[in-house]
mmCIF entry with sequence, helices, sheets and N, C-alpha, C, O atoms, coordinates in Angstrom:
data_MODEL
# 
_entry.id   MODEL 
# 
_entity.id                         1 
_entity.type                       polymer 
_entity.pdbx_number_of_molecules   1 
# 
_entity_poly.entity_id                      1 
_entity_poly.type                           'polypeptide(L)' 
_entity_poly.nstd_linkage                   no 
_entity_poly.nstd_monomer                   no 
_entity_poly.pdbx_seq_one_letter_code       MKKLILAALAAAGAIVAGKKLQQSKAEQALWAEATDKLPKA 
_entity_poly.pdbx_seq_one_letter_code_can   MKKLILAALAAAGAIVAGKKLQQSKAEQALWAEATDKLPKA 
_entity_poly.pdbx_strand_id                 A 
# 
loop_
_entity_poly_seq.entity_id 
_entity_poly_seq.num 
_entity_poly_seq.mon_id 
_entity_poly_seq.hetero 
1 1  MET n 
1 2  LYS n 
1 3  LYS n 
1 4  LEU n 
1 5  ILE n 
1 6  LEU n 
1 7  ALA n 
1 8  ALA n 
1 9  LEU n 
1 10 ALA n 
1 11 ALA n 
1 12 ALA n 
1 13 GLY n 
1 14 ALA n 
1 15 ILE n 
1 16 VAL n 
1 17 ALA n 
1 18 GLY n 
1 19 LYS n 
1 20 LYS n 
1 21 LEU n 
1 22 GLN n 
1 23 GLN n 
1 24 SER n 
1 25 LYS n 
1 26 ALA n 
1 27 GLU n 
1 28 GLN n 
1 29 ALA n 
1 30 LEU n 
1 31 TRP n 
1 32 ALA n 
1 33 GLU n 
1 34 ALA n 
1 35 THR n 
1 36 ASP n 
1 37 LYS n 
1 38 LEU n 
1 39 PRO n 
1 40 LYS n 
1 41 ALA n 
# 
_struct_asym.id          A 
_struct_asym.entity_id   1 
# 
_struct_conf.conf_type_id            HELX_P 
_struct_conf.id                      HELX_P1 
_struct_conf.pdbx_PDB_helix_id       AA1 
_struct_conf.beg_label_comp_id       LYS 
_struct_conf.beg_label_asym_id       A 
_struct_conf.beg_label_seq_id        2 
_struct_conf.pdbx_beg_PDB_ins_code   ? 
_struct_conf.end_label_comp_id       THR 
_struct_conf.end_label_asym_id       A 
_struct_conf.end_label_seq_id        35 
_struct_conf.pdbx_end_PDB_ins_code   ? 
_struct_conf.beg_auth_comp_id        LYS 
_struct_conf.beg_auth_asym_id        A 
_struct_conf.beg_auth_seq_id         2 
_struct_conf.end_auth_comp_id        THR 
_struct_conf.end_auth_asym_id        A 
_struct_conf.end_auth_seq_id         35 
_struct_conf.pdbx_PDB_helix_class    1 
_struct_conf.details                 ? 
_struct_conf.pdbx_PDB_helix_length   34 
# 
_struct_conf_type.id          HELX_P 
_struct_conf_type.criteria    ? 
_struct_conf_type.reference   ? 
# 
loop_
_atom_site.group_PDB 
_atom_site.id 
_atom_site.type_symbol 
_atom_site.label_atom_id 
_atom_site.label_alt_id 
_atom_site.label_comp_id 
_atom_site.label_asym_id 
_atom_site.label_entity_id 
_atom_site.label_seq_id 
_atom_site.pdbx_PDB_ins_code 
_atom_site.Cartn_x 
_atom_site.Cartn_y 
_atom_site.Cartn_z 
_atom_site.occupancy 
_atom_site.B_iso_or_equiv 
_atom_site.pdbx_formal_charge 
_atom_site.auth_seq_id 
_atom_site.auth_comp_id 
_atom_site.auth_asym_id 
_atom_site.auth_atom_id 
_atom_site.pdbx_PDB_model_num 
ATOM 1   N N  . MET A 1 1  ? -54.701 40.393 68.920 1.00 0.00 ? 1  MET A N  1 
ATOM 2   C CA . MET A 1 1  ? -55.112 41.776 68.921 1.00 0.00 ? 1  MET A CA 1 
ATOM 3   C C  . MET A 1 1  ? -54.827 42.448 67.503 1.00 0.00 ? 1  MET A C  1 
ATOM 4   O O  . MET A 1 1  ? -55.623 43.232 66.987 1.00 0.00 ? 1  MET A O  1 
ATOM 5   N N  . LYS A 1 2  ? -53.744 42.110 66.983 1.00 0.00 ? 2  LYS A N  1 
ATOM 6   C CA . LYS A 1 2  ? -53.439 42.669 65.621 1.00 0.00 ? 2  LYS A CA 1 
ATOM 7   C C  . LYS A 1 2  ? -54.454 42.196 64.565 1.00 0.00 ? 2  LYS A C  1 
ATOM 8   O O  . LYS A 1 2  ? -54.882 42.967 63.706 1.00 0.00 ? 2  LYS A O  1 
ATOM 9   N N  . LYS A 1 3  ? -54.820 40.932 64.651 1.00 0.00 ? 3  LYS A N  1 
ATOM 10  C CA . LYS A 1 3  ? -55.699 40.347 63.682 1.00 0.00 ? 3  LYS A CA 1 
ATOM 11  C C  . LYS A 1 3  ? -57.080 41.046 63.800 1.00 0.00 ? 3  LYS A C  1 
ATOM 12  O O  . LYS A 1 3  ? -57.736 41.247 62.777 1.00 0.00 ? 3  LYS A O  1 
ATOM 13  N N  . LEU A 1 4  ? -57.538 41.421 65.018 1.00 0.00 ? 4  LEU A N  1 
ATOM 14  C CA . LEU A 1 4  ? -58.826 42.112 65.204 1.00 0.00 ? 4  LEU A CA 1 
ATOM 15  C C  . LEU A 1 4  ? -58.749 43.561 64.587 1.00 0.00 ? 4  LEU A C  1 
ATOM 16  O O  . LEU A 1 4  ? -59.700 44.028 63.960 1.00 0.00 ? 4  LEU A O  1 
ATOM 17  N N  . ILE A 1 5  ? -57.622 44.224 64.784 1.00 0.00 ? 5  ILE A N  1 
ATOM 18  C CA . ILE A 1 5  ? -57.461 45.479 64.147 1.00 0.00 ? 5  ILE A CA 1 
ATOM 19  C C  . ILE A 1 5  ? -57.440 45.425 62.620 1.00 0.00 ? 5  ILE A C  1 
ATOM 20  O O  . ILE A 1 5  ? -58.028 46.265 61.939 1.00 0.00 ? 5  ILE A O  1 
ATOM 21  N N  . LEU A 1 6  ? -56.764 44.439 62.120 1.00 0.00 ? 6  LEU A N  1 
ATOM 22  C CA . LEU A 1 6  ? -56.765 44.284 60.656 1.00 0.00 ? 6  LEU A CA 1 
ATOM 23  C C  . LEU A 1 6  ? -58.126 43.977 60.072 1.00 0.00 ? 6  LEU A C  1 
ATOM 24  O O  . LEU A 1 6  ? -58.540 44.460 59.018 1.00 0.00 ? 6  LEU A O  1 
ATOM 25  N N  . ALA A 1 7  ? -58.782 43.138 60.841 1.00 0.00 ? 7  ALA A N  1 
ATOM 26  C CA . ALA A 1 7  ? -60.177 42.791 60.328 1.00 0.00 ? 7  ALA A CA 1 
ATOM 27  C C  . ALA A 1 7  ? -61.090 44.080 60.360 1.00 0.00 ? 7  ALA A C  1 
ATOM 28  O O  . ALA A 1 7  ? -61.872 44.335 59.444 1.00 0.00 ? 7  ALA A O  1 
ATOM 29  N N  . ALA A 1 8  ? -60.944 44.830 61.414 1.00 0.00 ? 8  ALA A N  1 
ATOM 30  C CA . ALA A 1 8  ? -61.778 46.044 61.495 1.00 0.00 ? 8  ALA A CA 1 
ATOM 31  C C  . ALA A 1 8  ? -61.387 47.032 60.400 1.00 0.00 ? 8  ALA A C  1 
ATOM 32  O O  . ALA A 1 8  ? -62.254 47.675 59.807 1.00 0.00 ? 8  ALA A O  1 
ATOM 33  N N  . LEU A 1 9  ? -60.078 47.158 60.125 1.00 0.00 ? 9  LEU A N  1 
ATOM 34  C CA . LEU A 1 9  ? -59.659 48.041 58.976 1.00 0.00 ? 9  LEU A CA 1 
ATOM 35  C C  . LEU A 1 9  ? -60.139 47.491 57.690 1.00 0.00 ? 9  LEU A C  1 
ATOM 36  O O  . LEU A 1 9  ? -60.553 48.283 56.844 1.00 0.00 ? 9  LEU A O  1 
ATOM 37  N N  . ALA A 1 10 ? -60.129 46.236 57.453 1.00 0.00 ? 10 ALA A N  1 
ATOM 38  C CA . ALA A 1 10 ? -60.603 45.581 56.224 1.00 0.00 ? 10 ALA A CA 1 
ATOM 39  C C  . ALA A 1 10 ? -62.093 45.873 56.070 1.00 0.00 ? 10 ALA A C  1 
ATOM 40  O O  . ALA A 1 10 ? -62.554 46.254 54.994 1.00 0.00 ? 10 ALA A O  1 
ATOM 41  N N  . ALA A 1 11 ? -62.823 45.694 57.134 1.00 0.00 ? 11 ALA A N  1 
ATOM 42  C CA . ALA A 1 11 ? -64.248 45.873 57.112 1.00 0.00 ? 11 ALA A CA 1 
ATOM 43  C C  . ALA A 1 11 ? -64.577 47.381 56.733 1.00 0.00 ? 11 ALA A C  1 
ATOM 44  O O  . ALA A 1 11 ? -65.416 47.697 55.890 1.00 0.00 ? 11 ALA A O  1 
ATOM 45  N N  . ALA A 1 12 ? -63.856 48.209 57.419 1.00 0.00 ? 12 ALA A N  1 
ATOM 46  C CA . ALA A 1 12 ? -64.124 49.662 57.122 1.00 0.00 ? 12 ALA A CA 1 
ATOM 47  C C  . ALA A 1 12 ? -63.757 50.040 55.704 1.00 0.00 ? 12 ALA A C  1 
ATOM 48  O O  . ALA A 1 12 ? -64.458 50.834 55.077 1.00 0.00 ? 12 ALA A O  1 
ATOM 49  N N  . GLY A 1 13 ? -62.671 49.488 55.184 1.00 0.00 ? 13 GLY A N  1 
ATOM 50  C CA . GLY A 1 13 ? -62.310 49.641 53.797 1.00 0.00 ? 13 GLY A CA 1 
ATOM 51  C C  . GLY A 1 13 ? -63.320 49.198 52.821 1.00 0.00 ? 13 GLY A C  1 
ATOM 52  O O  . GLY A 1 13 ? -63.602 49.846 51.813 1.00 0.00 ? 13 GLY A O  1 
ATOM 53  N N  . ALA A 1 14 ? -63.874 48.042 53.158 1.00 0.00 ? 14 ALA A N  1 
ATOM 54  C CA . ALA A 1 14 ? -64.923 47.416 52.264 1.00 0.00 ? 14 ALA A CA 1 
ATOM 55  C C  . ALA A 1 14 ? -66.154 48.363 52.287 1.00 0.00 ? 14 ALA A C  1 
ATOM 56  O O  . ALA A 1 14 ? -66.742 48.587 51.229 1.00 0.00 ? 14 ALA A O  1 
ATOM 57  N N  . ILE A 1 15 ? -66.530 48.878 53.349 1.00 0.00 ? 15 ILE A N  1 
ATOM 58  C CA . ILE A 1 15 ? -67.708 49.759 53.520 1.00 0.00 ? 15 ILE A CA 1 
ATOM 59  C C  . ILE A 1 15 ? -67.496 51.032 52.729 1.00 0.00 ? 15 ILE A C  1 
ATOM 60  O O  . ILE A 1 15 ? -68.401 51.500 52.040 1.00 0.00 ? 15 ILE A O  1 
ATOM 61  N N  . VAL A 1 16 ? -66.302 51.593 52.826 1.00 0.00 ? 16 VAL A N  1 
ATOM 62  C CA . VAL A 1 16 ? -65.986 52.887 52.100 1.00 0.00 ? 16 VAL A CA 1 
ATOM 63  C C  . VAL A 1 16 ? -65.901 52.577 50.594 1.00 0.00 ? 16 VAL A C  1 
ATOM 64  O O  . VAL A 1 16 ? -66.364 53.378 49.782 1.00 0.00 ? 16 VAL A O  1 
ATOM 65  N N  . ALA A 1 17 ? -65.335 51.464 50.219 1.00 0.00 ? 17 ALA A N  1 
ATOM 66  C CA . ALA A 1 17 ? -65.319 51.159 48.776 1.00 0.00 ? 17 ALA A CA 1 
ATOM 67  C C  . ALA A 1 17 ? -66.717 50.932 48.231 1.00 0.00 ? 17 ALA A C  1 
ATOM 68  O O  . ALA A 1 17 ? -67.060 51.397 47.144 1.00 0.00 ? 17 ALA A O  1 
ATOM 69  N N  . GLY A 1 18 ? -67.505 50.220 48.992 1.00 0.00 ? 18 GLY A N  1 
ATOM 70  C CA . GLY A 1 18 ? -68.965 50.024 48.593 1.00 0.00 ? 18 GLY A CA 1 
ATOM 71  C C  . GLY A 1 18 ? -69.680 51.338 48.373 1.00 0.00 ? 18 GLY A C  1 
ATOM 72  O O  . GLY A 1 18 ? -70.315 51.532 47.336 1.00 0.00 ? 18 GLY A O  1 
ATOM 73  N N  . LYS A 1 19 ? -69.587 52.248 49.336 1.00 0.00 ? 19 LYS A N  1 
ATOM 74  C CA . LYS A 1 19 ? -70.198 53.518 49.215 1.00 0.00 ? 19 LYS A CA 1 
ATOM 75  C C  . LYS A 1 19 ? -69.684 54.271 47.983 1.00 0.00 ? 19 LYS A C  1 
ATOM 76  O O  . LYS A 1 19 ? -70.445 54.908 47.255 1.00 0.00 ? 19 LYS A O  1 
ATOM 77  N N  . LYS A 1 20 ? -68.401 54.179 47.783 1.00 0.00 ? 20 LYS A N  1 
ATOM 78  C CA . LYS A 1 20 ? -67.897 55.009 46.571 1.00 0.00 ? 20 LYS A CA 1 
ATOM 79  C C  . LYS A 1 20 ? -68.495 54.405 45.290 1.00 0.00 ? 20 LYS A C  1 
ATOM 80  O O  . LYS A 1 20 ? -68.944 55.111 44.387 1.00 0.00 ? 20 LYS A O  1 
ATOM 81  N N  . LEU A 1 21 ? -68.478 53.066 45.259 1.00 0.00 ? 21 LEU A N  1 
ATOM 82  C CA . LEU A 1 21 ? -69.004 52.434 44.070 1.00 0.00 ? 21 LEU A CA 1 
ATOM 83  C C  . LEU A 1 21 ? -70.454 52.737 43.772 1.00 0.00 ? 21 LEU A C  1 
ATOM 84  O O  . LEU A 1 21 ? -70.865 52.924 42.627 1.00 0.00 ? 21 LEU A O  1 
ATOM 85  N N  . GLN A 1 22 ? -71.275 52.779 44.944 1.00 0.00 ? 22 GLN A N  1 
ATOM 86  C CA . GLN A 1 22 ? -72.676 53.080 44.778 1.00 0.00 ? 22 GLN A CA 1 
ATOM 87  C C  . GLN A 1 22 ? -72.853 54.534 44.355 1.00 0.00 ? 22 GLN A C  1 
ATOM 88  O O  . GLN A 1 22 ? -73.707 54.836 43.521 1.00 0.00 ? 22 GLN A O  1 
ATOM 89  N N  . GLN A 1 23 ? -72.033 55.460 44.937 1.00 0.00 ? 23 GLN A N  1 
ATOM 90  C CA . GLN A 1 23 ? -72.098 56.786 44.459 1.00 0.00 ? 23 GLN A CA 1 
ATOM 91  C C  . GLN A 1 23 ? -71.661 57.033 43.002 1.00 0.00 ? 23 GLN A C  1 
ATOM 92  O O  . GLN A 1 23 ? -72.171 57.897 42.288 1.00 0.00 ? 23 GLN A O  1 
ATOM 93  N N  . SER A 1 24 ? -70.713 56.235 42.636 1.00 0.00 ? 24 SER A N  1 
ATOM 94  C CA . SER A 1 24 ? -70.254 56.348 41.221 1.00 0.00 ? 24 SER A CA 1 
ATOM 95  C C  . SER A 1 24 ? -71.355 55.837 40.313 1.00 0.00 ? 24 SER A C  1 
ATOM 96  O O  . SER A 1 24 ? -71.602 56.428 39.262 1.00 0.00 ? 24 SER A O  1 
ATOM 97  N N  . LYS A 1 25 ? -72.006 54.783 40.678 1.00 0.00 ? 25 LYS A N  1 
ATOM 98  C CA . LYS A 1 25 ? -73.143 54.288 39.772 1.00 0.00 ? 25 LYS A CA 1 
ATOM 99  C C  . LYS A 1 25 ? -74.321 55.223 39.808 1.00 0.00 ? 25 LYS A C  1 
ATOM 100 O O  . LYS A 1 25 ? -75.022 55.318 38.800 1.00 0.00 ? 25 LYS A O  1 
ATOM 101 N N  . ALA A 1 26 ? -74.592 55.910 40.869 1.00 0.00 ? 26 ALA A N  1 
ATOM 102 C CA . ALA A 1 26 ? -75.619 56.963 40.839 1.00 0.00 ? 26 ALA A CA 1 
ATOM 103 C C  . ALA A 1 26 ? -75.248 58.082 40.020 1.00 0.00 ? 26 ALA A C  1 
ATOM 104 O O  . ALA A 1 26 ? -76.105 58.608 39.310 1.00 0.00 ? 26 ALA A O  1 
ATOM 105 N N  . GLU A 1 27 ? -74.029 58.520 40.039 1.00 0.00 ? 27 GLU A N  1 
ATOM 106 C CA . GLU A 1 27 ? -73.536 59.613 39.201 1.00 0.00 ? 27 GLU A CA 1 
ATOM 107 C C  . GLU A 1 27 ? -73.651 59.243 37.728 1.00 0.00 ? 27 GLU A C  1 
ATOM 108 O O  . GLU A 1 27 ? -74.099 60.044 36.907 1.00 0.00 ? 27 GLU A O  1 
ATOM 109 N N  . GLN A 1 28 ? -73.254 58.061 37.417 1.00 0.00 ? 28 GLN A N  1 
ATOM 110 C CA . GLN A 1 28 ? -73.282 57.540 36.004 1.00 0.00 ? 28 GLN A CA 1 
ATOM 111 C C  . GLN A 1 28 ? -74.757 57.565 35.488 1.00 0.00 ? 28 GLN A C  1 
ATOM 112 O O  . GLN A 1 28 ? -75.036 57.986 34.365 1.00 0.00 ? 28 GLN A O  1 
ATOM 113 N N  . ALA A 1 29 ? -75.626 57.119 36.316 1.00 0.00 ? 29 ALA A N  1 
ATOM 114 C CA . ALA A 1 29 ? -77.040 56.975 35.956 1.00 0.00 ? 29 ALA A CA 1 
ATOM 115 C C  . ALA A 1 29 ? -77.596 58.450 35.708 1.00 0.00 ? 29 ALA A C  1 
ATOM 116 O O  . ALA A 1 29 ? -78.348 58.740 34.777 1.00 0.00 ? 29 ALA A O  1 
ATOM 117 N N  . LEU A 1 30 ? -77.152 59.285 36.609 1.00 0.00 ? 30 LEU A N  1 
ATOM 118 C CA . LEU A 1 30 ? -77.594 60.766 36.437 1.00 0.00 ? 30 LEU A CA 1 
ATOM 119 C C  . LEU A 1 30 ? -77.040 61.329 35.091 1.00 0.00 ? 30 LEU A C  1 
ATOM 120 O O  . LEU A 1 30 ? -77.786 61.987 34.365 1.00 0.00 ? 30 LEU A O  1 
ATOM 121 N N  . TRP A 1 31 ? -75.818 61.095 34.767 1.00 0.00 ? 31 TRP A N  1 
ATOM 122 C CA . TRP A 1 31 ? -75.194 61.608 33.484 1.00 0.00 ? 31 TRP A CA 1 
ATOM 123 C C  . TRP A 1 31 ? -75.850 60.918 32.372 1.00 0.00 ? 31 TRP A C  1 
ATOM 124 O O  . TRP A 1 31 ? -76.117 61.561 31.357 1.00 0.00 ? 31 TRP A O  1 
ATOM 125 N N  . ALA A 1 32 ? -76.148 59.627 32.464 1.00 0.00 ? 32 ALA A N  1 
ATOM 126 C CA . ALA A 1 32 ? -76.829 58.986 31.324 1.00 0.00 ? 32 ALA A CA 1 
ATOM 127 C C  . ALA A 1 32 ? -78.197 59.556 31.037 1.00 0.00 ? 32 ALA A C  1 
ATOM 128 O O  . ALA A 1 32 ? -78.605 59.750 29.892 1.00 0.00 ? 32 ALA A O  1 
ATOM 129 N N  . GLU A 1 33 ? -78.886 59.813 32.132 1.00 0.00 ? 33 GLU A N  1 
ATOM 130 C CA . GLU A 1 33 ? -80.243 60.470 31.972 1.00 0.00 ? 33 GLU A CA 1 
ATOM 131 C C  . GLU A 1 33 ? -80.131 61.830 31.431 1.00 0.00 ? 33 GLU A C  1 
ATOM 132 O O  . GLU A 1 33 ? -80.950 62.208 30.593 1.00 0.00 ? 33 GLU A O  1 
ATOM 133 N N  . ALA A 1 34 ? -79.110 62.657 31.870 1.00 0.00 ? 34 ALA A N  1 
ATOM 134 C CA . ALA A 1 34 ? -78.960 63.987 31.361 1.00 0.00 ? 34 ALA A CA 1 
ATOM 135 C C  . ALA A 1 34 ? -78.510 64.092 29.960 1.00 0.00 ? 34 ALA A C  1 
ATOM 136 O O  . ALA A 1 34 ? -78.867 65.043 29.264 1.00 0.00 ? 34 ALA A O  1 
ATOM 137 N N  . THR A 1 35 ? -77.737 63.150 29.516 1.00 0.00 ? 35 THR A N  1 
ATOM 138 C CA . THR A 1 35 ? -77.278 63.202 28.202 1.00 0.00 ? 35 THR A CA 1 
ATOM 139 C C  . THR A 1 35 ? -77.967 62.317 27.205 1.00 0.00 ? 35 THR A C  1 
ATOM 140 O O  . THR A 1 35 ? -77.549 62.224 26.051 1.00 0.00 ? 35 THR A O  1 
ATOM 141 N N  . ASP A 1 36 ? -79.063 61.641 27.657 1.00 0.00 ? 36 ASP A N  1 
ATOM 142 C CA . ASP A 1 36 ? -79.813 60.743 26.749 1.00 0.00 ? 36 ASP A CA 1 
ATOM 143 C C  . ASP A 1 36 ? -80.399 61.567 25.581 1.00 0.00 ? 36 ASP A C  1 
ATOM 144 O O  . ASP A 1 36 ? -80.800 62.722 25.717 1.00 0.00 ? 36 ASP A O  1 
ATOM 145 N N  . LYS A 1 37 ? -80.415 60.895 24.456 1.00 0.00 ? 37 LYS A N  1 
ATOM 146 C CA . LYS A 1 37 ? -80.981 61.611 23.292 1.00 0.00 ? 37 LYS A CA 1 
ATOM 147 C C  . LYS A 1 37 ? -82.465 61.694 23.451 1.00 0.00 ? 37 LYS A C  1 
ATOM 148 O O  . LYS A 1 37 ? -83.121 60.750 23.891 1.00 0.00 ? 37 LYS A O  1 
ATOM 149 N N  . LEU A 1 38 ? -82.994 62.848 23.082 1.00 0.00 ? 38 LEU A N  1 
ATOM 150 C CA . LEU A 1 38 ? -84.327 63.088 23.178 1.00 0.00 ? 38 LEU A CA 1 
ATOM 151 C C  . LEU A 1 38 ? -85.101 62.351 22.044 1.00 0.00 ? 38 LEU A C  1 
ATOM 152 O O  . LEU A 1 38 ? -84.592 62.299 20.924 1.00 0.00 ? 38 LEU A O  1 
ATOM 153 N N  . PRO A 1 39 ? -86.297 61.786 22.289 1.00 0.00 ? 39 PRO A N  1 
ATOM 154 C CA . PRO A 1 39 ? -86.962 61.185 21.252 1.00 0.00 ? 39 PRO A CA 1 
ATOM 155 C C  . PRO A 1 39 ? -87.475 62.184 20.217 1.00 0.00 ? 39 PRO A C  1 
ATOM 156 O O  . PRO A 1 39 ? -87.850 63.311 20.541 1.00 0.00 ? 39 PRO A O  1 
ATOM 157 N N  . LYS A 1 40 ? -87.477 61.713 18.907 1.00 0.00 ? 40 LYS A N  1 
ATOM 158 C CA . LYS A 1 40 ? -87.875 62.638 17.882 1.00 0.00 ? 40 LYS A CA 1 
ATOM 159 C C  . LYS A 1 40 ? -89.425 62.774 17.933 1.00 0.00 ? 40 LYS A C  1 
ATOM 160 O O  . LYS A 1 40 ? -90.174 61.801 18.021 1.00 0.00 ? 40 LYS A O  1 
ATOM 161 N N  . ALA A 1 41 ? -89.819 64.004 17.874 1.00 0.00 ? 41 ALA A N  1 
ATOM 162 C CA . ALA A 1 41 ? -91.321 64.242 17.978 1.00 0.00 ? 41 ALA A CA 1 
ATOM 163 C C  . ALA A 1 41 ? -91.898 64.502 16.523 1.00 0.00 ? 41 ALA A C  1 
ATOM 164 O O  . ALA A 1 41 ? -93.100 64.719 16.365 1.00 0.00 ? 41 ALA A O  1 
# 
């Protein structure tokens, strides 16, 4: 039973970490777009 609980906690932790990583990448992309140098006209 303990192994099942540990496996469930590990899976939940992996899901949370994956979502945070995806959110971080999206925020980095947004900042990169917002601070991108404008082309000279």
